[in-house]
C-alpha positions as protocol buffer text, in pm:
chain_id: "A"
residue {
  index: 1
  type: MET
  ca { x: 0 y: 0 z: 0 }
}
residue {
  index: 2
  type: GLU
  ca { x: 144 y: 334 z: -109 }
}
residue {
  index: 3
  type: LEU
  ca { x: 142 y: 603 z: 163 }
}
residue {
  index: 4
  type: GLN
  ca { x: 83 y: 947 z: 11 }
}
residue {
  index: 5
  type: GLU
  ca { x: 326 y: 1219 z: 114 }
}
residue {
  index: 6
  type: LYS
  ca { x: 77 y: 1496 z: 185 }
}
residue {
  index: 7
  type: LEU
  ca { x: -52 y: 1538 z: 538 }
}
residue {
  index: 8
  type: TYR
  ca { x: -416 y: 1647 z: 551 }
}
residue {
  index: 9
  type: ASP
  ca { x: -588 y: 1833 z: 831 }
}
residue {
  index: 10
  type: VAL
  ca { x: -911 y: 1641 z: 771 }
}
residue {
  index: 11
  type: ILE
  ca { x: -1014 y: 1354 z: 548 }
}
residue {
  index: 12
  type: ILE
  ca { x: -1384 y: 1305 z: 483 }
}
residue {
  index: 13
  type: ILE
  ca { x: -1494 y: 954 z: 391 }
}
residue {
  index: 14
  type: GLY
  ca { x: -1804 y: 980 z: 174 }
}
residue {
  index: 15
  type: ALA
  ca { x: -1949 y: 1252 z: -47 }
}
residue {
  index: 16
  type: GLY
  ca { x: -2315 y: 1259 z: 42 }
}
residue {
  index: 17
  type: PRO
  ca { x: -2479 y: 1583 z: 159 }
}
residue {
  index: 18
  type: GLY
  ca { x: -2320 y: 1554 z: 505 }
}
residue {
  index: 19
  type: GLY
  ca { x: -1971 y: 1479 z: 378 }
}
residue {
  index: 20
  type: MET
  ca { x: -1980 y: 1750 z: 114 }
}
residue {
  index: 21
  type: THR
  ca { x: -2103 y: 2010 z: 363 }
}
residue {
  index: 22
  type: ALA
  ca { x: -1827 y: 1909 z: 605 }
}
residue {
  index: 23
  type: ALA
  ca { x: -1577 y: 1965 z: 323 }
}
residue {
  index: 24
  type: LEU
  ca { x: -1722 y: 2310 z: 258 }
}
residue {
  index: 25
  type: TYR
  ca { x: -1690 y: 2416 z: 622 }
}
residue {
  index: 26
  type: ALA
  ca { x: -1347 y: 2261 z: 672 }
}
residue {
  index: 27
  type: SER
  ca { x: -1189 y: 2398 z: 355 }
}
residue {
  index: 28
  type: ARG
  ca { x: -1342 y: 2741 z: 412 }
}
residue {
  index: 29
  type: ALA
  ca { x: -1163 y: 2737 z: 749 }
}
residue {
  index: 30
  type: ASN
  ca { x: -835 y: 2685 z: 556 }
}
residue {
  index: 31
  type: LEU
  ca { x: -796 y: 2321 z: 653 }
}
residue {
  index: 32
  type: GLU
  ca { x: -622 y: 2092 z: 407 }
}
residue {
  index: 33
  type: THR
  ca { x: -927 y: 1888 z: 317 }
}
residue {
  index: 34
  type: LEU
  ca { x: -969 y: 1565 z: 120 }
}
residue {
  index: 35
  type: ILE
  ca { x: -1291 y: 1381 z: 31 }
}
residue {
  index: 36
  type: ILE
  ca { x: -1261 y: 1011 z: -50 }
}
residue {
  index: 37
  type: GLU
  ca { x: -1566 y: 872 z: -231 }
}
residue {
  index: 38
  type: ARG
  ca { x: -1604 y: 535 z: -404 }
}
residue {
  index: 39
  type: GLY
  ca { x: -1879 y: 648 z: -641 }
}
residue {
  index: 40
  type: VAL
  ca { x: -2052 y: 953 z: -781 }
}
residue {
  index: 41
  type: PRO
  ca { x: -2076 y: 1240 z: -528 }
}
residue {
  index: 42
  type: GLY
  ca { x: -2424 y: 1276 z: -383 }
}
residue {
  index: 43
  type: GLY
  ca { x: -2486 y: 954 z: -193 }
}
residue {
  index: 44
  type: GLU
  ca { x: -2852 y: 856 z: -180 }
}
residue {
  index: 45
  type: LEU
  ca { x: -2944 y: 1188 z: -343 }
}
residue {
  index: 46
  type: ILE
  ca { x: -2842 y: 1031 z: -673 }
}
residue {
  index: 47
  type: ASN
  ca { x: -3122 y: 776 z: -624 }
}
residue {
  index: 48
  type: THR
  ca { x: -3389 y: 1027 z: -520 }
}
residue {
  index: 49
  type: ALA
  ca { x: -3650 y: 1127 z: -775 }
}
residue {
  index: 50
  type: GLU
  ca { x: -3767 y: 1456 z: -633 }
}
residue {
  index: 51
  type: VAL
  ca { x: -3680 y: 1664 z: -328 }
}
residue {
  index: 52
  type: GLU
  ca { x: -3954 y: 1891 z: -194 }
}
residue {
  index: 53
  type: ASN
  ca { x: -3834 y: 1957 z: 160 }
}
residue {
  index: 54
  type: TYR
  ca { x: -3493 y: 2118 z: 111 }
}
residue {
  index: 55
  type: PRO
  ca { x: -3494 y: 2491 z: 195 }
}
residue {
  index: 56
  type: GLY
  ca { x: -3466 y: 2721 z: -103 }
}
residue {
  index: 57
  type: PHE
  ca { x: -3619 y: 2483 z: -357 }
}
residue {
  index: 58
  type: ASP
  ca { x: -3989 y: 2416 z: -407 }
}
residue {
  index: 59
  type: SER
  ca { x: -3884 y: 2106 z: -598 }
}
residue {
  index: 60
  type: ILE
  ca { x: -3552 y: 1977 z: -731 }
}
residue {
  index: 61
  type: THR
  ca { x: -3430 y: 1637 z: -846 }
}
residue {
  index: 62
  type: GLY
  ca { x: -3187 y: 1455 z: -623 }
}
residue {
  index: 63
  type: PRO
  ca { x: -2905 y: 1447 z: -881 }
}
residue {
  index: 64
  type: ASP
  ca { x: -2943 y: 1822 z: -948 }
}
residue {
  index: 65
  type: LEU
  ca { x: -2925 y: 1903 z: -578 }
}
residue {
  index: 66
  type: ALA
  ca { x: -2622 y: 1674 z: -542 }
}
residue {
  index: 67
  type: ASP
  ca { x: -2445 y: 1863 z: -820 }
}
residue {
  index: 68
  type: LYS
  ca { x: -2515 y: 2199 z: -658 }
}
residue {
  index: 69
  type: ILE
  ca { x: -2390 y: 2087 z: -315 }
}
residue {
  index: 70
  type: TYR
  ca { x: -2079 y: 1932 z: -470 }
}
residue {
  index: 71
  type: GLU
  ca { x: -1995 y: 2253 z: -657 }
}
residue {
  index: 72
  type: SER
  ca { x: -2023 y: 2447 z: -331 }
}
residue {
  index: 73
  type: SER
  ca { x: -1809 y: 2195 z: -143 }
}
residue {
  index: 74
  type: MET
  ca { x: -1522 y: 2239 z: -388 }
}
residue {
  index: 75
  type: ARG
  ca { x: -1516 y: 2620 z: -386 }
}
residue {
  index: 76
  type: PHE
  ca { x: -1250 y: 2666 z: -119 }
}
residue {
  index: 77
  type: GLY
  ca { x: -988 y: 2419 z: -230 }
}
residue {
  index: 78
  type: ALA
  ca { x: -1106 y: 2082 z: -100 }
}
residue {
  index: 79
  type: GLU
  ca { x: -962 y: 1786 z: -292 }
}
residue {
  index: 80
  type: HIS
  ca { x: -1162 y: 1487 z: -411 }
}
residue {
  index: 81
  type: VAL
  ca { x: -1035 y: 1138 z: -498 }
}
residue {
  index: 82
  type: TYR
  ca { x: -1207 y: 809 z: -574 }
}
residue {
  index: 83
  type: GLY
  ca { x: -1140 y: 513 z: -350 }
}
residue {
  index: 84
  type: ASP
  ca { x: -1303 y: 239 z: -145 }
}
residue {
  index: 85
  type: VAL
  ca { x: -1194 y: 291 z: 216 }
}
residue {
  index: 86
  type: LYS
  ca { x: -1097 y: -31 z: 391 }
}
residue {
  index: 87
  type: GLY
  ca { x: -1020 y: 105 z: 735 }
}
residue {
  index: 88
  type: ILE
  ca { x: -873 y: 368 z: 967 }
}
residue {
  index: 89
  type: LYS
  ca { x: -556 y: 298 z: 1163 }
}
residue {
  index: 90
  type: ALA
  ca { x: -381 y: 500 z: 1431 }
}
residue {
  index: 91
  type: ASP
  ca { x: -22 y: 605 z: 1364 }
}
residue {
  index: 92
  type: GLY
  ca { x: 96 y: 805 z: 1662 }
}
residue {
  index: 93
  type: ALA
  ca { x: -82 y: 1139 z: 1651 }
}
residue {
  index: 94
  type: TYR
  ca { x: -211 y: 1069 z: 1300 }
}
residue {
  index: 95
  type: HIS
  ca { x: -482 y: 860 z: 1139 }
}
residue {
  index: 96
  type: ILE
  ca { x: -405 y: 650 z: 833 }
}
residue {
  index: 97
  type: ILE
  ca { x: -690 y: 600 z: 585 }
}
residue {
  index: 98
  type: GLU
  ca { x: -654 y: 291 z: 367 }
}
residue {
  index: 99
  type: ALA
  ca { x: -834 y: 324 z: 32 }
}
residue {
  index: 100
  type: GLY
  ca { x: -762 y: 85 z: -250 }
}
residue {
  index: 101
  type: LYS
  ca { x: -388 y: 67 z: -309 }
}
residue {
  index: 102
  type: LYS
  ca { x: -322 y: 402 z: -145 }
}
residue {
  index: 103
  type: ALA
  ca { x: -305 y: 527 z: 212 }
}
residue {
  index: 104
  type: TYR
  ca { x: -357 y: 884 z: 330 }
}
residue {
  index: 105
  type: ARG
  ca { x: -232 y: 1052 z: 648 }
}
residue {
  index: 106
  type: THR
  ca { x: -451 y: 1298 z: 836 }
}
residue {
  index: 107
  type: LYS
  ca { x: -494 y: 1475 z: 1168 }
}
residue {
  index: 108
  type: SER
  ca { x: -872 y: 1417 z: 1180 }
}
residue {
  index: 109
  type: VAL
  ca { x: -1140 y: 1211 z: 1006 }
}
residue {
  index: 110
  type: ILE
  ca { x: -1507 y: 1268 z: 931 }
}
residue {
  index: 111
  type: ILE
  ca { x: -1699 y: 951 z: 847 }
}
residue {
  index: 112
  type: ALA
  ca { x: -1988 y: 1021 z: 609 }
}
residue {
  index: 113
  type: THR
  ca { x: -2040 y: 684 z: 444 }
}
residue {
  index: 114
  type: GLY
  ca { x: -2417 y: 684 z: 481 }
}
residue {
  index: 115
  type: SER
  ca { x: -2637 y: 379 z: 451 }
}
residue {
  index: 116
  type: HIS
  ca { x: -2758 y: 139 z: 184 }
}
residue {
  index: 117
  type: HIS
  ca { x: -3082 y: -36 z: 99 }
}
residue {
  index: 118
  type: ARG
  ca { x: -3167 y: -351 z: 289 }
}
residue {
  index: 119
  type: LYS
  ca { x: -3227 y: -649 z: 64 }
}
residue {
  index: 120
  type: LEU
  ca { x: -3510 y: -900 z: 85 }
}
residue {
  index: 121
  type: ASN
  ca { x: -3267 y: -1195 z: 70 }
}
residue {
  index: 122
  type: ILE
  ca { x: -3512 y: -1412 z: -119 }
}
residue {
  index: 123
  type: PRO
  ca { x: -3467 y: -1646 z: -416 }
}
residue {
  index: 124
  type: GLY
  ca { x: -3431 y: -1457 z: -743 }
}
residue {
  index: 125
  type: GLU
  ca { x: -3338 y: -1119 z: -593 }
}
residue {
  index: 126
  type: GLU
  ca { x: -2967 y: -1142 z: -664 }
}
residue {
  index: 127
  type: GLN
  ca { x: -3016 y: -1335 z: -987 }
}
residue {
  index: 128
  type: TYR
  ca { x: -3239 y: -1068 z: -1140 }
}
residue {
  index: 129
  type: ASN
  ca { x: -3068 y: -762 z: -993 }
}
residue {
  index: 130
  type: GLY
  ca { x: -3038 y: -526 z: -1289 }
}
residue {
  index: 131
  type: ARG
  ca { x: -3274 y: -741 z: -1494 }
}
residue {
  index: 132
  type: GLY
  ca { x: -3598 y: -636 z: -1333 }
}
residue {
  index: 133
  type: VAL
  ca { x: -3495 y: -601 z: -968 }
}
residue {
  index: 134
  type: SER
  ca { x: -3399 y: -246 z: -871 }
}
residue {
  index: 135
  type: TYR
  ca { x: -3342 y: -28 z: -567 }
}
residue {
  index: 136
  type: CYS
  ca { x: -3347 y: 302 z: -759 }
}
residue {
  index: 137
  type: ALA
  ca { x: -3659 y: 439 z: -925 }
}
residue {
  index: 138
  type: VAL
  ca { x: -3476 y: 736 z: -1074 }
}
residue {
  index: 139
  type: CYS
  ca { x: -3207 y: 515 z: -1225 }
}
residue {
  index: 140
  type: ASP
  ca { x: -3430 y: 246 z: -1372 }
}
residue {
  index: 141
  type: GLY
  ca { x: -3790 y: 370 z: -1388 }
}
residue {
  index: 142
  type: ALA
  ca { x: -3777 y: 474 z: -1753 }
}
residue {
  index: 143
  type: PHE
  ca { x: -3689 y: 118 z: -1855 }
}
residue {
  index: 144
  type: PHE
  ca { x: -4034 y: 2 z: -1745 }
}
residue {
  index: 145
  type: ARG
  ca { x: -4258 y: 225 z: -1952 }
}
residue {
  index: 146
  type: ASP
  ca { x: -4610 y: 80 z: -1983 }
}
residue {
  index: 147
  type: LYS
  ca { x: -4514 y: -218 z: -1765 }
}
residue {
  index: 148
  type: ASP
  ca { x: -4648 y: -360 z: -1439 }
}
residue {
  index: 149
  type: LEU
  ca { x: -4433 y: -306 z: -1132 }
}
residue {
  index: 150
  type: VAL
  ca { x: -4425 y: -421 z: -770 }
}
residue {
  index: 151
  type: VAL
  ca { x: -4281 y: -192 z: -503 }
}
residue {
  index: 152
  type: VAL
  ca { x: -4196 y: -369 z: -177 }
}
residue {
  index: 153
  type: GLY
  ca { x: -4224 y: -167 z: 144 }
}
residue {
  index: 154
  type: GLY
  ca { x: -4446 y: 81 z: 324 }
}
residue {
  index: 155
  type: GLY
  ca { x: -4222 y: 363 z: 440 }
}
residue {
  index: 156
  type: ASP
  ca { x: -4141 y: 702 z: 290 }
}
residue {
  index: 157
  type: SER
  ca { x: -3908 y: 566 z: 23 }
}
residue {
  index: 158
  type: ALA
  ca { x: -4144 y: 293 z: -94 }
}
residue {
  index: 159
  type: VAL
  ca { x: -4444 y: 523 z: -124 }
}
residue {
  index: 160
  type: GLU
  ca { x: -4259 y: 822 z: -270 }
}
residue {
  index: 161
  type: GLU
  ca { x: -4061 y: 620 z: -524 }
}
residue {
  index: 162
  type: GLY
  ca { x: -4366 y: 408 z: -604 }
}
residue {
  index: 163
  type: THR
  ca { x: -4562 y: 722 z: -685 }
}
residue {
  index: 164
  type: TYR
  ca { x: -4272 y: 847 z: -896 }
}
residue {
  index: 165
  type: LEU
  ca { x: -4276 y: 524 z: -1097 }
}
residue {
  index: 166
  type: THR
  ca { x: -4638 y: 584 z: -1205 }
}
residue {
  index: 167
  type: GLN
  ca { x: -4518 y: 827 z: -1470 }
}
residue {
  index: 168
  type: PHE
  ca { x: -4392 y: 516 z: -1648 }
}
residue {
  index: 169
  type: ALA
  ca { x: -4596 y: 220 z: -1527 }
}
residue {
  index: 170
  type: ASP
  ca { x: -4874 y: 80 z: -1309 }
}
residue {
  index: 171
  type: VAL
  ca { x: -4751 y: 15 z: -955 }
}
residue {
  index: 172
  type: ASN
  ca { x: -4863 y: -229 z: -689 }
}
residue {
  index: 173
  type: ILE
  ca { x: -4721 y: -155 z: -342 }
}
residue {
  index: 174
  type: VAL
  ca { x: -4681 y: -475 z: -142 }
}
residue {
  index: 175
  type: HIS
  ca { x: -4658 y: -421 z: 234 }
}
residue {
  index: 176
  type: ARG
  ca { x: -4633 y: -670 z: 519 }
}
residue {
  index: 177
  type: ARG
  ca { x: -4869 y: -464 z: 739 }
}
residue {
  index: 178
  type: ASP
  ca { x: -5225 y: -336 z: 695 }
}
residue {
  index: 179
  type: GLU
  ca { x: -5127 y: 30 z: 690 }
}
residue {
  index: 180
  type: LEU
  ca { x: -4840 y: 240 z: 559 }
}
residue {
  index: 181
  type: ARG
  ca { x: -4562 y: 391 z: 769 }
}
residue {
  index: 182
  type: ALA
  ca { x: -4493 y: 678 z: 529 }
}
residue {
  index: 183
  type: GLN
  ca { x: -4563 y: 1044 z: 600 }
}
residue {
  index: 184
  type: LYS
  ca { x: -4930 y: 1133 z: 559 }
}
residue {
  index: 185
  type: ILE
  ca { x: -4868 y: 1369 z: 266 }
}
residue {
  index: 186
  type: LEU
  ca { x: -4696 y: 1087 z: 76 }
}
residue {
  index: 187
  type: GLN
  ca { x: -4975 y: 843 z: 163 }
}
residue {
  index: 188
  type: ASP
  ca { x: -5241 y: 1085 z: 44 }
}
residue {
  index: 189
  type: ARG
  ca { x: -5071 y: 1126 z: -292 }
}
residue {
  index: 190
  type: ALA
  ca { x: -5042 y: 753 z: -339 }
}
residue {
  index: 191
  type: PHE
  ca { x: -5404 y: 684 z: -242 }
}
residue {
  index: 192
  type: LYS
  ca { x: -5525 y: 948 z: -489 }
}
residue {
  index: 193
  type: ASN
  ca { x: -5313 y: 810 z: -772 }
}
residue {
  index: 194
  type: ASP
  ca { x: -5517 y: 581 z: -999 }
}
residue {
  index: 195
  type: LYS
  ca { x: -5200 y: 401 z: -1111 }
}
residue {
  index: 196
  type: VAL
  ca { x: -5112 y: 289 z: -757 }
}
residue {
  index: 197
  type: SER
  ca { x: -5272 y: -19 z: -598 }
}
residue {
  index: 198
  type: PHE
  ca { x: -5194 y: -190 z: -267 }
}
residue {
  index: 199
  type: THR
  ca { x: -5153 y: -546 z: -147 }
}
residue {
  index: 200
  type: TRP
  ca { x: -5171 y: -554 z: 233 }
}
residue {
  index: 201
  type: ASP
  ca { x: -5045 y: -805 z: 492 }
}
residue {
  index: 202
  type: THR
  ca { x: -4824 y: -961 z: 229 }
}
residue {
  index: 203
  type: VAL
  ca { x: -4455 y: -1041 z: 177 }
}
residue {
  index: 204
  type: VAL
  ca { x: -4268 y: -1128 z: -141 }
}
residue {
  index: 205
  type: GLU
  ca { x: -4121 y: -1477 z: -107 }
}
residue {
  index: 206
  type: GLU
  ca { x: -3959 y: -1527 z: -446 }
}
residue {
  index: 207
  type: ILE
  ca { x: -3879 y: -1335 z: -762 }
}
residue {
  index: 208
  type: LYS
  ca { x: -3921 y: -1540 z: -1078 }
}
residue {
  index: 209
  type: GLY
  ca { x: -3819 y: -1489 z: -1438 }
}
residue {
  index: 210
  type: ASP
  ca { x: -3683 y: -1632 z: -1758 }
}
residue {
  index: 211
  type: ASP
  ca { x: -3324 y: -1619 z: -1881 }
}
residue {
  index: 212
  type: ASN
  ca { x: -3334 y: -1242 z: -1930 }
}
residue {
  index: 213
  type: LYS
  ca { x: -3581 y: -1069 z: -1700 }
}
residue {
  index: 214
  type: VAL
  ca { x: -3832 y: -1079 z: -1416 }
}
residue {
  index: 215
  type: THR
  ca { x: -4171 y: -1222 z: -1506 }
}
residue {
  index: 216
  type: ALA
  ca { x: -4346 y: -1280 z: -1172 }
}
residue {
  index: 217
  type: VAL
  ca { x: -4328 y: -1274 z: -793 }
}
residue {
  index: 218
  type: ALA
  ca { x: -4455 y: -1527 z: -542 }
}
residue {
  index: 219
  type: VAL
  ca { x: -4626 y: -1351 z: -251 }
}
residue {
  index: 220
  type: LYS
  ca { x: -4758 y: -1483 z: 80 }
}
residue {
  index: 221
  type: ASN
  ca { x: -5035 y: -1341 z: 294 }
}
residue {
  index: 222
  type: VAL
  ca { x: -4892 y: -1323 z: 646 }
}
residue {
  index: 223
  type: ASN
  ca { x: -5233 y: -1386 z: 806 }
}
residue {
  index: 224
  type: THR
  ca { x: -5357 y: -1682 z: 602 }
}
residue {
  index: 225
  type: GLY
  ca { x: -5028 y: -1823 z: 477 }
}
residue {
  index: 226
  type: GLU
  ca { x: -5170 y: -1841 z: 126 }
}
residue {
  index: 227
  type: VAL
  ca { x: -4909 y: -1814 z: -149 }
}
residue {
  index: 228
  type: THR
  ca { x: -5004 y: -1671 z: -487 }
}
residue {
  index: 229
  type: GLU
  ca { x: -4818 y: -1556 z: -796 }
}
residue {
  index: 230
  type: LYS
  ca { x: -4831 y: -1214 z: -956 }
}
residue {
  index: 231
  type: SER
  ca { x: -4718 y: -1145 z: -1313 }
}
residue {
  index: 232
  type: VAL
  ca { x: -4488 y: -841 z: -1307 }
}
residue {
  index: 233
  type: ASP
  ca { x: -4215 y: -685 z: -1516 }
}
residue {
  index: 234
  type: GLY
  ca { x: -4012 y: -534 z: -1237 }
}
residue {
  index: 235
  type: VAL
  ca { x: -3960 y: -529 z: -859 }
}
residue {
  index: 236
  type: PHE
  ca { x: -3843 y: -219 z: -672 }
}
residue {
  index: 237
  type: VAL
  ca { x: -3729 y: -287 z: -316 }
}
residue {
  index: 238
  type: TYR
  ca { x: -3756 y: -33 z: -31 }
}
residue {
  index: 239
  type: VAL
  ca { x: -3754 y: -222 z: 301 }
}
residue {
  index: 240
  type: GLY
  ca { x: -3516 y: -22 z: 513 }
}
residue {
  index: 241
  type: ILE
  ca { x: -3155 y: 82 z: 532 }
}
residue {
  index: 242
  type: LEU
  ca { x: -2832 y: -44 z: 686 }
}
residue {
  index: 243
  type: PRO
  ca { x: -2526 y: 162 z: 788 }
}
residue {
  index: 244
  type: GLN
  ca { x: -2216 y: 135 z: 573 }
}
residue {
  index: 245
  type: THR
  ca { x: -1971 y: 93 z: 859 }
}
residue {
  index: 246
  type: ASP
  ca { x: -1802 y: -244 z: 809 }
}
residue {
  index: 247
  type: ALA
  ca { x: -1466 y: -71 z: 765 }
}
residue {
  index: 248
  type: PHE
  ca { x: -1499 y: 97 z: 1106 }
}
residue {
  index: 249
  type: ARG
  ca { x: -1632 y: -182 z: 1329 }
}
residue {
  index: 250
  type: ASP
  ca { x: -1293 y: -240 z: 1493 }
}
residue {
  index: 251
  type: LEU
  ca { x: -1278 y: 120 z: 1617 }
}
residue {
  index: 252
  type: GLY
  ca { x: -1542 y: 58 z: 1884 }
}
residue {
  index: 253
  type: ILE
  ca { x: -1758 y: 353 z: 1774 }
}
residue {
  index: 254
  type: THR
  ca { x: -2072 y: 167 z: 1658 }
}
residue {
  index: 255
  type: ASP
  ca { x: -2367 y: 3 z: 1826 }
}
residue {
  index: 256
  type: GLU
  ca { x: -2460 y: -362 z: 1768 }
}
residue {
  index: 257
  type: GLU
  ca { x: -2638 y: -279 z: 1440 }
}
residue {
  index: 258
  type: GLY
  ca { x: -2343 y: -82 z: 1309 }
}
residue {
  index: 259
  type: TRP
  ca { x: -2472 y: 275 z: 1351 }
}
residue {
  index: 260
  type: ILE
  ca { x: -2201 y: 515 z: 1468 }
}
residue {
  index: 261
  type: ILE
  ca { x: -2266 y: 677 z: 1805 }
}
residue {
  index: 262
  type: THR
  ca { x: -2174 y: 1044 z: 1843 }
}
residue {
  index: 263
  type: ASN
  ca { x: -2252 y: 1333 z: 2070 }
}
residue {
  index: 264
  type: ASP
  ca { x: -2416 y: 1656 z: 1952 }
}
residue {
  index: 265
  type: LEU
  ca { x: -2079 y: 1780 z: 1828 }
}
residue {
  index: 266
  type: MET
  ca { x: -2049 y: 1480 z: 1593 }
}
residue {
  index: 267
  type: GLU
  ca { x: -1761 y: 1344 z: 1804 }
}
residue {
  index: 268
  type: THR
  ca { x: -1717 y: 969 z: 1841 }
}
residue {
  index: 269
  type: THR
  ca { x: -1539 y: 808 z: 2134 }
}
residue {
  index: 270
  type: VAL
  ca { x: -1212 y: 819 z: 1937 }
}
residue {
  index: 271
  type: PRO
  ca { x: -1052 y: 1167 z: 1951 }
}
residue {
  index: 272
  type: GLY
  ca { x: -1024 y: 1321 z: 1607 }
}
residue {
  index: 273
  type: ILE
  ca { x: -1282 y: 1093 z: 1446 }
}
residue {
  index: 274
  type: PHE
  ca { x: -1625 y: 1243 z: 1374 }
}
residue {
  index: 275
  type: ALA
  ca { x: -1933 y: 1104 z: 1198 }
}
residue {
  index: 276
  type: VAL
  ca { x: -2218 y: 1274 z: 1012 }
}
residue {
  index: 277
  type: GLY
  ca { x: -2538 y: 1201 z: 825 }
}
residue {
  index: 278
  type: ASP
  ca { x: -2719 y: 873 z: 778 }
}
residue {
  index: 279
  type: VAL
  ca { x: -2435 y: 667 z: 923 }
}
residue {
  index: 280
  type: ARG
  ca { x: -2505 y: 810 z: 1269 }
}
residue {
  index: 281
  type: LYS
  ca { x: -2740 y: 658 z: 1523 }
}
residue {
  index: 282
  type: LYS
  ca { x: -3027 y: 907 z: 1524 }
}
residue {
  index: 283
  type: THR
  ca { x: -3401 y: 930 z: 1473 }
}
residue {
  index: 284
  type: LEU
  ca { x: -3429 y: 1147 z: 1160 }
}
residue {
  index: 285
  type: ARG
  ca { x: -3227 y: 1082 z: 845 }
}
residue {
  index: 286
  type: GLN
  ca { x: -3290 y: 1360 z: 597 }
}
residue {
  index: 287
  type: ILE
  ca { x: -3083 y: 1576 z: 363 }
}
residue {
  index: 288
  type: THR
  ca { x: -3126 y: 1873 z: 595 }
}
residue {
  index: 289
  type: THR
  ca { x: -3010 y: 1680 z: 902 }
}
residue {
  index: 290
  type: ALA
  ca { x: -2707 y: 1546 z: 714 }
}
residue {
  index: 291
  type: VAL
  ca { x: -2614 y: 1899 z: 604 }
}
residue {
  index: 292
  type: GLY
  ca { x: -2649 y: 2022 z: 961 }
}
residue {
  index: 293
  type: ASP
  ca { x: -2428 y: 1739 z: 1084 }
}
residue {
  index: 294
  type: GLY
  ca { x: -2170 y: 1825 z: 819 }
}
residue {
  index: 295
  type: GLY
  ca { x: -2153 y: 2189 z: 920 }
}
residue {
  index: 296
  type: GLU
  ca { x: -2106 y: 2097 z: 1285 }
}
residue {
  index: 297
  type: ALA
  ca { x: -1839 y: 1837 z: 1207 }
}
residue {
  index: 298
  type: GLY
  ca { x: -1647 y: 2069 z: 976 }
}
residue {
  index: 299
  type: ASN
  ca { x: -1643 y: 2331 z: 1248 }
}
residue {
  index: 300
  type: ARG
  ca { x: -1542 y: 2085 z: 1519 }
}
residue {
  index: 301
  type: ALA
  ca { x: -1267 y: 1945 z: 1298 }
}
residue {
  index: 302
  type: TYR
  ca { x: -1126 y: 2297 z: 1268 }
}
residue {
  index: 303
  type: HIS
  ca { x: -1110 y: 2335 z: 1647 }
}
residue {
  index: 304
  type: TYR
  ca { x: -965 y: 1985 z: 1688 }
}
residue {
  index: 305
  type: VAL
  ca { x: -691 y: 2056 z: 1433 }
}
residue {
  index: 306
  type: GLU
  ca { x: -607 y: 2387 z: 1602 }
}
residue {
  index: 307
  type: GLU
  ca { x: -562 y: 2204 z: 1932 }
}
residue {
  index: 308
  type: TRP
  ca { x: -369 y: 1925 z: 1755 }
}
residue {
  index: 309
  type: ASN
  ca { x: -129 y: 2179 z: 1609 }
}
residue {
  index: 310
  type: GLU
  ca { x: -71 y: 2341 z: 1947 }
}
residue {
  index: 311
  type: ARG
  ca { x: 1 y: 2006 z: 2112 }
}
residue {
  index: 312
  type: ASN
  ca { x: 235 y: 1878 z: 1848 }
}
residue {
  index: 313
  type: GLU
  ca { x: 418 y: 2201 z: 1773 }
}
residue {
  index: 314
  type: ALA
  ca { x: 503 y: 2226 z: 2141 }
}
residue {
  index: 315
  type: LYS
  ca { x: 683 y: 1890 z: 2135 }
}
């Protein structure tokens, strides 16, 4: 592994709204700032059809908002590289970030790796991923024009993305309970939409298809145990999220489920390591809360680095 020569004041792992905002605050405070991201900047924003609750915009697509935040985050000299972070190691007063074949040295770290969609873990899901099974309505909805779709789930994402998909197809929302968990405004829109139908008290047990694509799902009523088959062209899965923290489990900063525990200043139990956004253990995971976390962490990183400099320059 090749250790890079440059010493950074702060390295931000992840370029979702929280990570990008942290970069904005840190670089504006004249910290040597690096963002490491394994994909396109934006995080889950890239997979969001429409954002209606971000201040300053009546409505904006997720990818457009991601682009705007990214442009802002780069204004004051922050650097951005691509890499899949494998871990954080202590090296005296420094932290070493391992990403791919390179390693980076830094005084402080902000973890902003977010979360990912929980899978159903049923037969056919992995086999037909990308061939009818999707976790991103914005990415794949247009491929299903005039088709029949199943959306699995009953929370905000399932209902919002299911409604979005009706511009292309008819949608049946399959939910294991007899009522939705989504916000009332999202429920009302779905109930008023003639292209949305609901299958209650039901789980998807298997995704079926031919050599090329999804053709049907086997569903079971949780009350009666009856299993039936539905002919469908696509399955969109929205059944919860999991933290992306496998690379940080050995640091002792997560709970049993993997969510990172911080205080209100975004500080973990390891000095110099902060966490922001959806990767944190908290009750509300929204773009606005991630941005707020990022601002706080960028500011706290500045103060931590100032103290770090005083300690180490005195030696």
